[in-house]
C-alpha positions as CSV (number, residue, x, y, z in Angstrom):
1,M,-44.1,-45.3,-99.6
2,A,-47.4,-44.3,-98.0
3,E,-47.0,-47.0,-95.4
4,N,-43.4,-45.9,-94.5
5,T,-44.7,-42.2,-94.1
6,E,-47.4,-43.3,-91.7
7,N,-45.2,-45.5,-89.6
8,T,-42.3,-42.9,-89.1
9,P,-44.2,-40.7,-86.5
10,A,-45.5,-43.7,-84.7
11,A,-42.1,-44.5,-83.0
12,P,-41.7,-41.1,-81.1
13,Q,-45.3,-41.4,-79.9
14,A,-44.6,-44.9,-78.4
15,A,-41.4,-43.6,-76.7
16,A,-43.0,-40.4,-75.3
17,P,-44.6,-42.0,-72.2
18,A,-41.2,-43.5,-71.1
19,P,-39.9,-40.3,-69.2
20,A,-43.2,-39.9,-67.4
21,P,-42.5,-42.4,-64.6
22,A,-39.1,-40.8,-63.9
23,A,-40.6,-37.3,-63.7
24,A,-43.4,-38.6,-61.4
25,H,-40.9,-40.3,-59.2
26,A,-38.6,-37.2,-58.9
27,P,-40.9,-35.3,-56.4
28,A,-41.1,-38.3,-54.1
29,H,-37.3,-38.5,-54.1
30,Q,-37.0,-34.9,-53.2
31,E,-39.6,-35.2,-50.4
32,Q,-37.6,-38.1,-49.0
33,R,-34.4,-36.0,-48.9
34,R,-36.2,-33.0,-47.2
35,G,-37.6,-35.3,-44.5
36,G,-34.3,-37.1,-44.0
37,Y,-33.0,-34.5,-41.4
38,G,-34.4,-35.4,-38.1
39,G,-37.8,-36.5,-39.5
40,H,-39.3,-33.0,-39.4
41,G,-39.5,-32.4,-43.1
42,G,-39.5,-28.7,-44.0
43,H,-41.2,-27.6,-40.7
44,G,-38.1,-27.5,-38.5
45,G,-35.7,-26.0,-41.0
46,P,-32.2,-27.4,-41.7
47,R,-31.5,-30.6,-39.7
48,G,-34.9,-30.4,-38.0
49,R,-34.0,-27.4,-35.8
50,G,-36.8,-25.5,-34.1
51,P,-37.2,-21.7,-34.1
52,R,-34.5,-19.9,-32.2
53,R,-35.4,-18.1,-29.0
54,E,-35.2,-14.3,-29.2
55,R,-33.4,-12.3,-26.7
56,P,-35.4,-10.6,-24.0
57,E,-36.8,-7.2,-25.0
58,R,-36.2,-4.0,-23.1
59,D,-39.0,-2.7,-21.0
60,E,-40.4,0.9,-21.1
61,M,-37.5,2.2,-19.0
62,G,-34.9,0.7,-21.4
63,F,-33.7,-2.0,-19.0
64,K,-32.8,-5.5,-20.2
65,E,-33.7,-8.3,-17.7
66,T,-31.5,-11.3,-17.0
67,V,-32.5,-14.1,-14.6
68,V,-29.3,-15.3,-12.9
69,A,-30.7,-18.0,-10.6
70,I,-34.1,-19.5,-9.6
71,N,-34.3,-21.6,-6.4
72,R,-37.1,-23.5,-4.8
73,V,-37.3,-22.6,-1.0
74,A,-39.4,-24.1,1.7
75,K,-40.8,-22.7,4.9
76,V,-41.5,-25.2,7.7
77,V,-44.8,-24.5,9.4
78,K,-46.9,-26.4,11.9
79,G,-48.8,-28.3,9.2
80,G,-45.7,-29.1,7.1
81,K,-43.7,-27.2,4.4
82,R,-44.7,-24.4,2.2
83,F,-42.8,-24.2,-1.0
84,S,-42.1,-21.1,-2.9
85,F,-39.6,-19.8,-5.5
86,S,-36.8,-17.1,-5.2
87,A,-35.4,-15.4,-8.3
88,L,-32.2,-13.4,-8.6
89,V,-32.7,-10.8,-11.4
90,V,-30.2,-8.4,-12.9
91,I,-31.3,-5.5,-15.0
92,G,-29.2,-2.9,-17.0
93,D,-29.5,-0.3,-19.7
94,G,-26.2,-1.2,-21.4
95,N,-24.7,2.2,-20.6
96,G,-23.2,2.0,-17.2
97,T,-26.4,1.5,-15.1
98,V,-27.2,-1.9,-13.5
99,G,-29.2,-3.2,-10.6
100,T,-30.1,-6.5,-8.9
101,G,-33.0,-7.7,-6.9
102,L,-34.3,-10.8,-5.2
103,G,-38.0,-11.8,-5.5
104,K,-39.9,-14.5,-3.7
105,A,-43.4,-15.9,-4.6
106,K,-45.3,-19.1,-5.0
107,E,-45.0,-18.9,-8.8
108,V,-41.8,-18.5,-10.9
109,Q,-43.1,-15.7,-13.0
110,A,-44.3,-13.7,-10.0
111,S,-40.9,-14.1,-8.3
112,I,-39.1,-12.7,-11.4
113,Q,-41.5,-9.7,-11.5
114,K,-40.8,-9.0,-7.9
115,G,-37.0,-9.3,-8.4
116,N,-37.3,-6.9,-11.4
117,A,-39.1,-4.4,-9.3
118,Q,-36.5,-4.7,-6.5
119,A,-33.7,-4.3,-8.9
120,K,-35.0,-1.0,-10.2
121,K,-34.8,0.3,-6.6
122,N,-31.1,-0.7,-6.3
123,L,-29.5,0.8,-9.4
124,V,-25.8,1.4,-9.5
125,K,-24.3,4.0,-11.9
126,F,-20.6,3.8,-12.8
127,P,-18.3,5.2,-15.5
128,V,-17.5,3.1,-18.7
129,L,-14.5,4.2,-20.7
130,N,-13.9,2.7,-24.1
131,E,-16.2,-0.1,-23.3
132,T,-14.2,-1.2,-20.2
133,I,-13.8,-0.1,-16.6
134,P,-11.5,2.8,-15.7
135,H,-9.2,1.0,-13.2
136,E,-8.5,-2.2,-11.4
137,V,-10.8,-3.0,-8.4
138,I,-11.5,-5.8,-5.9
139,A,-14.5,-6.1,-3.5
140,K,-16.0,-8.5,-1.2
141,F,-19.6,-9.3,-0.4
142,G,-20.5,-12.0,2.2
143,S,-18.1,-14.8,1.6
144,G,-17.6,-14.0,-2.1
145,T,-14.8,-11.8,-3.6
146,V,-14.5,-10.5,-7.2
147,W,-11.5,-8.9,-8.8
148,M,-11.7,-6.8,-12.0
149,K,-9.2,-5.3,-14.4
150,P,-9.5,-3.2,-17.6
151,A,-8.9,-4.9,-20.8
152,A,-7.8,-3.9,-24.4
153,P,-10.5,-3.7,-27.1
154,G,-11.4,-7.1,-28.5
155,T,-10.7,-9.0,-25.3
156,G,-14.3,-9.6,-24.5
157,V,-15.9,-10.2,-21.1
158,I,-13.7,-12.8,-19.4
159,A,-16.1,-13.8,-16.7
160,G,-18.7,-16.4,-15.9
161,G,-22.0,-16.8,-14.0
162,G,-23.3,-13.8,-12.1
163,V,-20.3,-11.6,-12.9
164,R,-20.9,-12.0,-16.7
165,A,-24.6,-11.3,-16.3
166,V,-24.0,-8.0,-14.4
167,L,-21.2,-6.8,-16.7
168,E,-23.1,-7.5,-20.0
169,A,-26.3,-5.9,-18.6
170,A,-24.2,-2.8,-17.7
171,G,-22.7,-2.5,-21.2
172,V,-19.1,-3.5,-20.4
173,K,-17.5,-5.2,-23.5
174,N,-13.9,-5.8,-22.5
175,V,-12.8,-6.7,-19.0
176,L,-10.8,-9.3,-17.0
177,T,-12.4,-10.8,-13.9
178,K,-11.8,-13.4,-11.3
179,S,-14.2,-14.8,-8.7
180,L,-12.6,-15.7,-5.4
181,G,-14.1,-17.5,-2.5
182,S,-17.8,-18.5,-2.5
183,R,-19.4,-19.5,-5.8
184,N,-22.9,-18.7,-4.5
185,A,-24.7,-16.6,-7.1
186,F,-26.0,-14.1,-4.5
187,N,-22.6,-13.5,-3.1
188,V,-20.9,-13.3,-6.5
189,V,-23.5,-10.8,-7.8
190,G,-23.3,-8.7,-4.7
191,A,-19.5,-8.6,-4.8
192,T,-19.7,-7.6,-8.5
193,L,-21.9,-4.6,-7.6
194,E,-19.6,-3.6,-4.9
195,C,-16.8,-3.5,-7.4
196,L,-18.8,-1.2,-9.7
197,R,-19.7,1.1,-6.8
198,Q,-15.9,1.7,-6.2
199,L,-15.1,2.8,-9.8
200,R,-14.1,6.4,-10.2
201,T,-12.6,8.4,-13.1
202,A,-9.6,10.6,-12.9
203,E,-11.8,13.7,-13.0
204,D,-14.0,12.3,-10.1
205,I,-10.9,11.8,-8.0
206,A,-9.5,15.2,-8.8
207,R,-12.9,16.8,-7.8
208,L,-12.9,14.9,-4.5
209,R,-9.3,16.3,-3.8
210,G,-10.4,19.8,-4.6
211,K,-8.2,20.2,-7.6
């Protein structure tokens, strides 16, 4: 009986080390699953994606900057060509004020800064009613023509390219637009600003008529 009592606890002691290899192997399996998405492990987030780019912050005057187009231009001189960059910049406060400017410099960042400074000198103020424009309008700038029409809430900004950049910077949330003629960004943005300059409310028209 003494021998049976001593041999009984010996069986669990011999079986105890058996789960150890499975427990030690589990973290390695988890690390393999984490690194299986794109090979970035846990550094890039789900599926190895990098950090998202944040939207541009507003400056001290409350304007949000949007770069519509950047072109490399060349000036032919006696010794050859001198290359520089031109940037078309749109700024707006999201409350009916928007402006555009063109900056040229030898560096991209310097051209954007010049365009921003030029845009602040060419601001356009127009009425925004229920997050849309007050009436239908069409305008032409150069060889580009833009047509706009008010839209019901929930429609969104039905526009593209430079027209969308100008309207979103100005704070218009619902509008229907159509770009006719030239697709050049400079002409399209210019025609969009001409449309906004023509916008008037019913009170403004009555005041002009002396009523």
